[in-house]
C-alpha positions as CSV (number, residue, x, y, z in Angstrom):
1,X,115.3,136.0,107.9
2,X,113.8,139.4,109.0
3,X,112.4,139.4,112.5
4,X,109.3,141.3,113.7
5,X,107.9,142.0,117.1
6,X,104.3,141.1,117.8
7,X,102.1,141.5,120.9
8,X,99.5,138.8,121.5
9,X,97.2,139.1,124.6
10,X,99.8,141.4,126.1
11,X,102.7,139.1,125.6
12,X,105.5,140.2,123.2
13,X,107.3,137.8,121.0
14,X,109.8,138.1,118.1
15,X,109.1,135.8,115.1
16,X,110.0,135.6,111.5
17,X,108.2,138.0,109.2
18,X,106.5,135.2,107.2
19,X,104.9,133.7,110.4
20,X,101.1,133.6,110.7
21,X,99.3,134.9,113.7
22,X,98.2,131.4,114.6
23,X,101.8,130.1,114.5
24,X,103.0,133.0,116.6
25,X,100.2,132.3,119.2
26,X,101.3,128.7,119.3
27,X,104.8,129.8,120.4
28,X,103.2,131.6,123.3
29,X,101.0,128.5,124.2
30,X,97.8,130.6,123.3
31,X,95.0,128.4,122.1
32,X,93.0,129.5,119.1
33,X,90.2,127.3,117.8
34,X,90.4,125.9,114.2
35,X,88.5,123.5,111.9
36,X,90.2,123.8,108.5
37,X,93.8,124.4,109.6
38,X,96.5,121.8,109.8
39,X,100.2,122.7,109.8
40,X,100.9,120.1,107.2
41,X,98.4,121.4,104.7
42,X,98.1,124.6,102.6
43,X,96.2,127.5,104.3
44,X,92.5,127.4,103.4
45,X,90.9,129.9,105.7
46,X,87.4,128.6,105.1
47,X,86.0,127.9,108.6
48,X,86.7,131.4,110.1
49,X,86.6,130.1,113.6
50,X,90.2,131.3,114.2
51,X,89.1,134.9,114.1
52,X,91.2,137.2,116.3
53,X,91.2,141.0,116.8
54,X,93.8,143.3,115.3
55,X,93.9,146.4,117.5
56,X,95.6,148.6,114.9
57,X,93.3,147.5,112.0
58,X,90.3,147.5,114.5
59,X,88.7,144.5,113.0
60,X,88.6,140.7,113.1
61,X,91.1,138.8,111.0
62,X,91.7,135.1,110.5
63,X,94.7,133.9,112.5
64,X,95.6,131.0,110.2
65,X,95.9,133.1,107.0
66,X,97.2,136.5,108.2
67,X,100.9,137.1,108.5
68,X,102.4,139.2,111.3
69,X,103.9,142.6,110.8
70,X,106.1,144.6,113.1
71,X,104.3,146.2,115.9
72,X,101.2,144.1,115.4
73,X,98.9,143.9,118.5
74,X,96.4,141.0,118.7
75,X,93.7,140.1,121.1
76,X,92.4,136.5,121.0
77,X,89.7,136.6,123.7
78,X,88.1,140.0,123.7
79,X,84.3,140.4,123.4
80,X,84.3,141.0,119.7
81,X,86.3,137.8,119.0
82,X,84.1,135.7,121.5
83,X,80.9,136.9,119.8
84,X,82.3,136.2,116.3
85,X,83.3,132.7,117.1
86,X,80.0,132.0,118.9
87,X,78.1,133.2,115.9
88,X,80.1,130.9,113.6
89,X,79.4,128.0,115.9
90,X,75.7,128.9,115.9
91,X,75.6,128.9,112.1
92,X,77.3,125.5,112.1
93,X,74.9,124.1,114.7
94,X,71.9,125.4,112.8
95,X,72.6,122.9,110.1
96,X,74.4,120.2,112.1
97,X,72.5,117.3,113.6
98,X,72.8,116.9,117.4
99,X,73.5,113.1,117.2
100,X,76.6,113.0,119.4
101,X,75.3,109.9,121.3
102,X,75.4,107.8,118.1
103,X,78.4,109.5,116.4
104,X,81.7,107.7,116.5
105,X,83.6,111.1,116.7
106,X,82.0,111.9,120.0
107,X,84.7,112.6,122.6
108,X,87.3,113.7,120.0
109,X,85.1,116.0,117.9
110,X,86.3,119.6,117.5
111,X,82.8,121.0,116.9
112,X,81.6,119.2,120.1
113,X,84.6,120.6,122.1
114,X,84.3,124.2,120.9
115,X,80.6,124.2,121.2
116,X,80.9,123.2,124.8
117,X,83.6,125.9,125.4
118,X,81.6,128.7,124.0
119,X,78.4,127.8,125.8
120,X,74.8,126.8,124.8
121,X,74.0,127.4,121.1
122,X,70.8,128.7,119.7
123,X,69.5,128.4,116.2
124,X,69.8,131.8,114.5
125,X,67.2,130.7,112.0
126,X,63.9,128.8,112.6
127,X,65.1,125.5,111.1
128,X,63.7,122.3,112.4
129,X,65.7,119.0,112.7
130,X,63.9,117.7,109.5
131,X,65.1,120.7,107.5
132,X,68.8,120.0,108.5
133,X,69.0,117.1,106.1
134,X,71.5,117.6,103.3
135,X,72.0,115.6,100.1
136,X,73.5,112.2,100.8
137,X,76.6,110.8,99.1
138,X,77.2,107.1,99.1
139,X,80.9,106.4,98.5
140,X,80.1,102.7,97.9
141,X,82.9,101.5,100.1
142,X,83.2,98.7,102.6
143,X,85.6,100.7,104.7
144,X,84.7,104.4,104.5
145,X,81.4,106.2,105.1
146,X,80.5,109.8,104.4
147,X,77.8,111.4,106.5
148,X,77.0,114.7,104.6
149,X,74.8,116.1,107.4
150,X,77.8,116.3,109.8
151,X,80.2,117.9,107.3
152,X,81.4,121.4,108.3
153,X,83.0,122.0,104.8
154,X,86.6,122.4,106.1
155,X,87.8,120.5,103.1
156,X,90.8,119.1,105.0
157,X,89.9,115.6,103.6
158,X,90.3,116.8,100.1
159,X,93.5,118.7,100.9
160,X,95.2,115.8,102.7
161,X,94.3,113.4,99.9
162,X,95.8,115.8,97.4
163,X,98.8,117.3,99.2
164,X,99.9,114.5,101.6
165,X,98.8,111.2,100.0
166,X,98.8,112.5,96.4
167,X,95.9,110.2,95.4
168,X,93.5,113.0,94.5
169,X,90.7,110.6,95.3
170,X,88.3,113.1,96.9
171,X,86.8,116.3,95.6
172,X,83.9,118.7,96.5
173,X,80.7,118.3,94.5
174,X,78.1,121.1,94.1
175,X,78.3,124.5,95.7
176,X,77.3,126.2,99.0
177,X,75.2,124.3,101.4
178,X,74.7,121.6,98.8
179,X,78.4,120.7,98.8
180,X,79.2,117.1,99.4
181,X,82.6,115.3,99.4
182,X,82.7,112.6,96.7
183,X,85.3,110.1,95.4
184,X,86.6,110.4,91.9
185,X,85.1,107.0,90.9
186,X,82.7,104.5,92.4
187,X,82.8,101.8,93.8
188,X,85.4,103.5,95.8
189,X,87.3,100.4,96.9
190,X,87.7,99.1,93.3
191,X,87.5,102.0,90.8
192,X,88.8,105.0,92.8
193,X,92.4,106.2,93.1
194,X,91.9,106.0,96.9
195,X,94.8,104.2,98.6
196,X,92.8,103.6,101.8
197,X,95.3,105.3,104.0
198,X,92.6,106.6,106.3
199,X,94.0,110.1,106.6
200,X,90.7,111.6,105.6
201,X,89.1,109.9,108.6
202,X,91.8,111.0,111.0
203,X,91.9,114.6,109.9
204,X,88.2,115.2,109.8
205,X,87.3,117.5,112.7
206,X,83.8,116.1,113.0
207,X,82.1,112.7,112.4
208,X,81.6,113.3,108.7
209,X,84.0,110.5,107.5
210,X,83.9,107.2,109.4
211,X,86.0,104.1,109.3
212,X,83.3,101.4,109.1
213,X,85.1,98.6,110.9
214,X,85.4,100.9,114.0
215,X,81.8,102.2,113.8
216,X,79.8,101.5,116.9
217,X,82.6,99.3,118.4
218,X,84.1,101.5,121.0
219,X,84.3,105.0,122.5
220,X,87.6,106.9,122.2
221,X,87.7,107.8,125.9
222,X,87.4,104.1,126.8
223,X,90.5,103.2,124.8
224,X,94.2,103.5,125.7
225,X,96.4,105.3,123.2
226,X,99.9,104.2,122.5
227,X,102.3,106.0,120.1
228,X,104.4,103.4,118.3
229,X,105.9,102.6,114.9
230,X,104.2,100.6,112.1
231,X,106.0,97.3,111.4
232,X,104.4,96.4,108.1
233,X,107.3,97.8,106.0
234,X,110.7,99.2,106.3
235,X,109.4,102.8,106.5
236,X,108.4,102.4,110.2
237,X,106.0,105.3,110.1
238,X,104.8,106.7,113.5
239,X,101.2,105.5,114.3
240,X,98.8,105.9,117.2
241,X,97.3,102.5,118.4
242,X,94.0,102.6,120.2
243,X,93.4,99.5,122.3
244,X,91.5,98.1,125.3
245,X,93.8,98.1,128.2
246,X,92.1,95.1,129.9
247,X,91.7,92.8,126.9
248,X,94.6,94.2,124.9
249,X,92.4,94.2,121.8
250,X,93.4,96.7,119.1
251,X,90.4,98.6,117.8
252,X,92.2,100.9,115.3
253,X,95.5,102.2,114.1
254,X,95.6,105.9,113.3
255,X,98.2,108.4,111.9
256,X,99.9,110.8,114.3
257,X,100.4,114.5,113.6
258,X,103.1,113.4,111.1
259,X,100.2,112.2,108.8
260,X,102.4,109.3,107.7
261,X,100.3,106.1,107.4
262,X,99.1,103.8,104.6
263,X,96.6,101.1,104.1
264,X,98.9,98.5,105.6
265,X,98.7,100.0,109.0
266,X,95.2,101.4,108.7
267,X,93.5,98.2,107.5
268,X,96.0,95.9,109.2
269,X,94.9,96.8,112.8
270,X,93.2,93.4,113.3
271,X,96.1,91.2,112.1
272,X,97.4,91.2,115.6
273,X,94.2,89.5,116.8
274,X,95.1,86.2,115.2
275,X,98.5,84.3,115.3
276,X,99.9,87.0,117.5
277,X,102.9,86.2,119.7
278,X,102.1,87.9,123.0
279,X,104.8,86.2,125.1
280,X,107.8,84.0,125.1
281,X,107.3,80.3,124.0
282,X,109.3,77.1,123.7
283,X,108.0,74.5,121.3
284,X,104.6,76.2,121.4
285,X,104.4,76.2,125.2
286,X,104.2,79.5,127.1
287,X,107.4,80.2,129.1
288,X,108.8,83.0,131.1
289,X,111.4,85.3,129.5
290,X,114.1,84.0,131.8
291,X,113.4,80.4,130.8
292,X,113.7,81.3,127.2
293,X,117.0,83.1,127.7
294,X,118.4,80.2,129.6
295,X,117.4,77.8,126.8
296,X,119.0,80.1,124.1
297,X,122.2,80.2,126.1
298,X,122.2,76.4,126.4
299,X,121.7,76.0,122.6
300,X,124.3,78.5,121.6
301,X,126.9,77.0,124.0
302,X,126.4,73.5,122.8
303,X,127.2,74.1,119.2
304,X,127.4,77.7,118.0
305,X,128.7,76.8,114.6
306,X,125.5,74.8,113.9
307,X,123.2,77.4,115.4
308,X,121.3,80.0,113.3
309,X,119.2,83.0,114.2
310,X,116.2,83.4,111.8
311,X,115.1,87.0,111.9
312,X,111.9,88.7,110.7
313,X,112.4,91.4,108.0
314,X,110.1,93.6,110.0
315,X,112.4,93.7,113.0
316,X,113.6,97.0,114.2
317,X,117.1,98.4,113.5
318,X,117.8,98.1,117.3
319,X,117.0,94.4,117.1
320,X,119.3,93.7,114.2
321,X,122.1,95.7,116.0
322,X,121.7,93.4,119.1
323,X,121.8,90.3,116.9
324,X,124.9,91.5,115.1
325,X,126.6,91.9,118.5
326,X,125.5,88.4,119.4
327,X,126.9,87.0,116.2
328,X,130.3,88.7,116.8
329,X,130.6,87.2,120.3
330,X,129.3,83.6,119.6
331,X,129.9,83.0,115.8
332,X,126.3,81.8,115.3
333,X,124.8,82.2,111.8
334,X,122.0,84.6,110.9
335,X,119.4,84.4,108.2
336,X,115.9,85.8,107.5
337,X,112.5,84.3,106.7
338,X,112.7,85.9,103.3
339,X,116.2,84.5,102.4
340,X,114.6,81.5,100.7
341,X,113.1,83.9,98.1
342,X,116.6,85.2,97.2
343,X,118.2,81.8,96.7
344,X,117.2,81.5,93.0
345,X,118.7,85.0,92.5
346,X,121.9,84.1,94.2
347,X,122.1,80.8,92.1
348,X,121.6,82.8,88.9
349,X,124.4,85.2,89.9
350,X,126.8,82.3,90.2
351,X,125.7,80.9,86.9
352,X,126.3,84.2,85.1
353,X,129.5,85.3,86.8
354,X,131.1,82.0,87.9
355,X,131.7,83.6,91.3
356,X,130.3,82.9,94.7
357,X,128.0,85.7,95.9
358,X,129.2,87.6,98.9
359,X,127.0,89.8,101.0
360,X,128.0,93.5,100.7
361,X,129.1,95.4,103.7
362,X,127.7,98.7,104.7
363,X,130.7,100.4,103.2
364,X,130.2,98.5,99.9
365,X,126.6,99.7,99.7
366,X,127.6,103.4,100.3
367,X,130.3,103.3,97.7
368,X,128.3,101.3,95.1
369,X,127.6,103.0,91.8
370,X,124.3,101.1,91.3
371,X,122.1,99.3,93.8
372,X,119.5,96.8,92.7
373,X,116.8,96.1,95.3
374,X,114.6,92.9,94.7
375,X,111.5,92.0,96.5
376,X,111.7,94.7,99.2
377,X,109.6,97.7,100.2
378,X,111.9,100.7,100.7
């Protein structure tokens, strides 16, 4: 790959020729504001807030959609750039309601953050608060709500639905200031191709798309974030869990920067509030972890041949690896809570082949010409 040398804010860096100015600036830890950009999505270049100054061209260019060239010199914080970005923000605020106190995006809103950074804004046009009202679009959903007045038309919700999820459930309706984001069919929860992954909510830079179960329930800065892995299927997608540190209540589960999440995680955030095992128990009574370990050792030592470990299919690979080591050392049996669903299949195998079914080893699976998977999510 051909390399080129670029100077950004006086710092020289060598990058691949097909690198954008924004990506090159990231490598130098130089922050450039964006609304419509996401590294996982195709370049759109619609918000224009990422304007930077090209010293050779002597004009402002968009950092997200302009590729570097050898000898390029960029300034990201000169007076022209600052005024350009401030003007764009003024135009956005001219038609944007100042309802941060009642908006669920407050505290993690890009428009709020950049508006604070670039100072007080003034309406460039004499438009009153009543004239800021845009056409409303009811998605007819029990889970998602679109607030047209807050939309900055970055169209990331449409792009993520098309390019990441592949559902094509959202599209832009009308033109110019009258644009609203609409689902392909209504009611959205029933007729639409929406898979309810929630990516449109997570990727929205403002509070234009809301998750109704989270609405008015908590403020982001009052919640603790923990990066974990979803356990609802074998994919184990990375997720961000927002919870109350004192009560341990989970308020929402979001996607990380990987943008890998589905309705199982997004809508299943509250399943941990009921029938959730929060500690070690013996016969329904809360016990310390040491007491449980001592009890397990006692049971295994008494009669390992008659002892079985029943695992959850949602356990992690590390858990299964530990259990396999325990089986090797103690000769206990292992099974799964879904094994009973497979018993009729195993019985049918014996009837057809007149042979006992034997579980395949890992080597058997790798060398098999065909693999039939029944009743599993892979």
